[in-house]
N, C-alpha and C positions, 0 to 999 in steps of 0.2 A: 504494500500500500504506500502511496506517495505521501510526502510531507503535506500537512494541512496549513493553509494560510488564513488565519482568523483576523480579518480587518478590524481595526480599532474604531472605524466609523462604518457601520453596516448599511446605513441609508444615506440619502442625498442631503438630509437636513441634520442640523446639530453639529457638535464638535466631537473629535476623536476621544475615545475613552482612555482611561489611565490603566495600565497593566497592574495587576495585583499579584503577579507571579514573576519569577526571575529565571534567567537562563540556567538550565540544569535541573529545574524543578520537574518532578514527575506529576502529571495531572491525569485525572480520570474524566471519562466522558460525562459531560454535564457539569463539570466543576467550573465555578466562577473564575474567570481569568482577567477581566477588565471591568471597570465601573465608570459611570459617566462623570465628566468634568463640568458639564453644563447640560444643555439639551441633548439627551441621548438615552441609551438603554443598556443594561448589563449585557456583557458578552461572555458566553460559556464555551468551553471546549466541546467540539462535536465528536472527539475521539479520545482514547486513552493513549498517553505517550509522554515524551520528554520535550520540554521547551528548549529549542536549540537556537532561537534567534528572536530578538525583540528590537523593533525600530519604531519610527514615528508613525508608521502606517499599519503595522501588523505584528502579530505574534505567530511565529512559525513553530509547529509541533511535529516532531518525528513520531510516527505511530508505533505502538507496540505490535509485535508480531501477531499476537492474539487480541482480537477485538470482541467486545460483548455488546449486546443490544441494551444491556442495563445502563443506567446513568445515575449520577448523583442527583438526588431529588432536592428541589427547593423546599424551604421550610414552609410548614402550614401556616396559614393566616387567613385574613379575609380574602374574598375573591379578588378584590382590587389589588391587595398586597401581593398575591401570588402572580397576577398578570405582570405587575411591575418587576418583581424579583426574577421572573422567567425571561425578562428582556424582550417581551413581545413588542414588535413594531409593525406598522402597516406593511403588508406583504403584497400590495397591489400597486404601489406608487413610490413616494419619496421616502417612506420608512419613518414616519412620524411616530413617536412613542405612544402606544395604545393607551396606557394608563392615564396619560395627560389628556388624551382626546375624550375619554369617557368620564373624567372626574375633574372638578374645578378646584379641589383642595379644601372645600368646606363640607364637612360631614352632614351638616344640617341643611345644605342647599345643593341638591344634585345639579349637574350641568344642564339638564333639560327640565322643562316645566311640563310634565305629563306629555312628553313629545314622542319622537320616533327614532328607533334604530333602523336605519336603511342598510340592508346588506347588499353590497355590490357583487352579484353573482353573474355579471354580464359576460365575463370572459371577453373583455372589450376588444383587445387587439386581435386581428384576424389570424387564424391558423393555430391558435393556442387551444389546449384541451385539458390542462391539469386541474383547473378549478372545477369544471363540470365532472371530471373523473372522481375527484375527492367527494363531491356531493353525492354522486351515484353510489360510492362505496359505503357512505355512512350519513344519510340524510338526517337521521335522528340526532346525531351529535350537533349538526348545524342548528337545529331548533333549540337544543339545550343551551348552546352557546348564546343564542339570541336572548334567551330568558335571563342568563347571567348578566349580559350587558345591559339589558333593559332595567334590571334591578339596580345595578351600579349607577347608571346614568340618569335614572328617573324617568324612563320612557314607559308609556302605557301601551305602545303599539310597536310591533316589528313588521317590516316589509322586506321581502326578498325580491330584489330586482333581477330578472333573468330574461335572456333573449328567448322569444317565442319559438325559435327553431329547435330548442332543446326539449322536444316533446317528451321523450322518455324520462328525463330528469324531472320535468314539471309534473308528470303523472305520479312519480314517487313522492314528491313534495305534497301534492294535493291530497294524496291518501293519508298523510299525516296531519295536514293542516285542517282537515275537516273536523278534527277533535281538538283544535287549538285556536280558539277565537282571538287570541292576542296577536297572532301572526298571520299575515296574508302574503300572497305573492303578486307581483306586478310584472306584466309581460312587456318587454322592450322590443323595439324594432331592431333588425340585424344590420345596423349601420354604425359606423365609427363617428363620434366617440361617446357611445351611450354609457360608458363606465366612468366618465369624468364626473366628479362628485356633484357639481352643480347641475349636470345633466340628469343625474339620478334623482336629485331633489325635484327638479322640474317635472320629470316624467312621473314620479311617484306621488308628489304632493301638489303639483300644479303651481309651484312658486318659482318665479324667475329671480335668481339672485344676481346681483351685480358682481363683477369680477373680483372686487376686493372683499366680498362677503364670504364668510364660512357657512357651512350647513347649519351651524348653531343659530344663525340668524333666522332660519326657518324652523327652529325648535327641533333640530334633527342632528344625528351623528351618522356619517356614512362609514361603514366598515367593510373591507374586502372579505370575501367568504373564507379565504385561507387564514386570514387573521383571526376570524371567529374560531376556527378549529384550533389554532395555537392557544387561544384563551381557554378553550375547553381542556386541552392537554395540560395547561398550567394548573387549572383549578381541580380537575379530577385525577390527574396522574402525577401532579407535582413535577411536571416535565419542563425544563428550560427550553427556550426556542433555539434548537440546535439542528433541526432538520427542515428540509424544503421539499415541496412538490414542484416538479419542473417538466416543461415540454421541451423536447429536442426534436428538431424537424428541419427538412430542407434537403440539400445536396448530400445525401447519405447513401451508403451502399445499401441496396435492397429497397430503395424507393423513398418517397417523400412523406409517407404517412407519419402522423404524430407518434412519437415515443414518449410516453408519460412515465416518469420515474417518481416514486413516492419515497419520502423519508431519506432524501439525499443529504448527507452530512454537509453542513455549511463549511466552506473552506476548501473543499476539493477543487481541482482545477477544471477549467472548461474542457481541456483536451481529454481528461479522464472520462467525463460524462459523454462526450461525443463518441469516444471509443466504445463505451457501453451501449451506445445506440447503433453500433455497427461500423463506425468510422466514416470519415468523409469519402465522397465519391471521387476516387483518384482518377478515373478515366475522364470524367467531365470537369473535375475541379470545382472550386467555388470562389466567389468573389470576396466575401467578407463573412465574419461571424458576428451576428448581432446578439448582444445580451439584453434580453427584454423583448418587447414587441417591435414590429417593423416600423411603427410610427414613432414611438417615444424611446426605443432602446438605443443603445450606443454600440459602436464597433468595439470588439474585444479581441483578446489573443488567447492562444491555447493554454498558456500558463497562468492566466488570470483566475482568481478564486471565485467560487460561487458565494453569494452573500444571502442574508435573510430576505432581501428584496428581489433576488433573481427569480424571474418567472419562466423564462424561456431562453433557449439558444437556437438561433436560426442561421443555417448556412445558406447563403444566397447564391443565385446564379452568377457566373463570372461577369465582370463589367465589360461593356462594349467600349470601343475606342472612338471618342468624338473628334479626335485629331485636332484638338485645340479650338473647336468651334465655340462661338460666343454663346454663353448660357445666362439666362436670367433666373434669379432665385426668388421664389415667392414663399415667404416665411409665414406659416400659419401657427397660431398658438397651440393648436391641437396636435402638431407634429414636431419635427425636429427643429432645434434652434438654429440660428445663423451659422454657428460653428459647425454643427453637424451637416448642414446643407452644403457649406463650403467644402467640407471633407469629401462629400459625395461627388461634387463637381470635379475635384482633383482626381478622384478614383476613376471617373469617366474620361479623364484627360480632356476636360473642357476648360474654358476660360470664363471667369465670372465677369459679365459685362454690366449687369444691373441687379440691384437688390430692391425688392419691394416687400411690404408687409400687408397681409390681409387687413382691411380697414377695421375689422373687429378684434384684431390682436392688440389689445390694450396693454401698454407698458405699465408695469407695476413699480412701486418705489424701490424694490430690490433689483430692478433691471430685467427681471423676467417678464414674460408676456402671458396674459390670460385672455381667452376668447370671451367676448361679451355675451354671446349666445351660442354655446357649443352645440353643433349639429344643425343649426339653422343659420345659413350663411348668406351674405349679400353677393351682388354681382362683382365681377373682377375685370370689367371692361377697361377701366382706367389703368390698372396695373398691366394688362396685356398691351395697351397702347404704349405705355412706357417701355416695355420690353422691345416692342417693335421699333420704336424710335432709337433705342440703344443698339440696334442692329443685331439683336439676338436671333439665333437660329433655333435654339432649344430653350425651353423653360422647364425647370425642375421645381416641383411643388411638393409640399408636405401637408396638403389640405385634407380635411375630413371628407366624408362621403358627399355631403351636400355641397361643400365648397369646391370640390373637384368638378362637380356638375356645373357650377357657375364659371369656372375657368374654361371648361370645354365649350361653353355657349358662344364664346367669341374667339378664343385663342387660335384654333385651327383655321378659322375663316381669315385670320390675319397672316396665315402661313407659318405660325409658330408650331414647332413639334414639341409636344408635352411629354415630359417624363415625370413620374411620381416617385418620391423617395422610397416607396415600398415596392416598386416594380420587380426588382430582382428577387426579393424575398417572396412576393406573391407568386412569381413564376416557379420558384423552387418548391413551394408547398402546394401548387396546383389550385391557386385561388384566383378568381377573376381580377383583372387589374382595375385600379381606381381611376375611372375616367368619368363616364356619365352614369347617372343614378337610375339604371334600368337593370333588369335581370338578364345576365349573360347566359346564352345557351351552351357555350363552350369556352374553353380556356386555350388561347393560342400560346404555345410554348416557344415560339420563334422569337429570338431576341430582337429581330428586326420589326416586331409588332409595334414598337414604339414609334415607328415612322408612319404608321397608319392609325393615327390616334382616334379617328371617329369610329373605328371598329372595336375599340376597347371599352369594356363596360365593367361596372362593379355590381355586386349583389346588393339588394335592398333588404 
């Protein structure tokens, strides 16, 4: 077994944790090895072994030859205390500490006023399958977890938000929910980004939140479904957050079907997990490895470690060569940021000639951008005109389903060839390309399909 790299900062938010072990220490699976220095959550070892390196980014552990599924249990306490001690963070996004999300620090005043726990079971990013697989395996635990969170947060109602295409999973949930009046399920359309937390609030509660508002403004807390399961494991099994469910998919030997791995130890390498899925397709090769979803994930390397927030590894189709052609970048708050889009242009061997932002991509005080109305987008004629004036031959977009639709309404008519940041990942997993918001009858696997933009469609 390879060495394990336990990052001191497991999510995108907060500060790195401080190690509480030293080089040479022997640690057991589940043992606490780092604690928060500010906003953050406890880090526990996912294996038993010896600490061989500590730096500013990680603790490296050499595994023992023999590994057990047993783990060091967290101490018993209140449900909230066990969620905190277990180091549970959001496992569908930036990794915000869950105990902070569901508790305001005042025992006599819950974070919600008879509000809602909204469970994001949308499996928002296309091609992923691990969230639904986890629910299929144990739907009862999901409901128990919702009740735990409702009690802590002061919610009277729980709502499971799930895409209507998951009929089998919905049937399992409905069979249980008929005897549980406190929890219901809400069906979502199969478009991106239905898992964005403000979109979940809008779809479930009919409340449109401004970009700077949190779900608490709607008397709600949005929790990813896998995070709910981690809370259940902490409360019922005293288990720290040391394992992950992950989808591995794309340019793999044996085909592009989703490989779902459960209870993957946090800290193992990307390459190890890809090998467990059969290994990369050596004959066709691949373009890049995306850690996370095709829209919001980032490129990664074979030796990078899996974290608590890693949901998927996608091996994309190889990049085509644009031979230095001028490319316009349309940045959407629902997709990759400017840095990610520039990276893709470089990998396509294009030249950035113009950068535009979707007019709903509102800049926030911290420099990030949030969509004003995720999933409901305005026209993009002016941006396409700007690209044309800049002499762009290609446009690469990161827009959601509806916004891709608005780009396609005018871009091809101006002679612009549209690429979507997800194209090579969608081709690799056999998913229709994001272009116009209609139902596609087939998936064209030809890389030259991007030159025939009006033939490319996405599912609704």
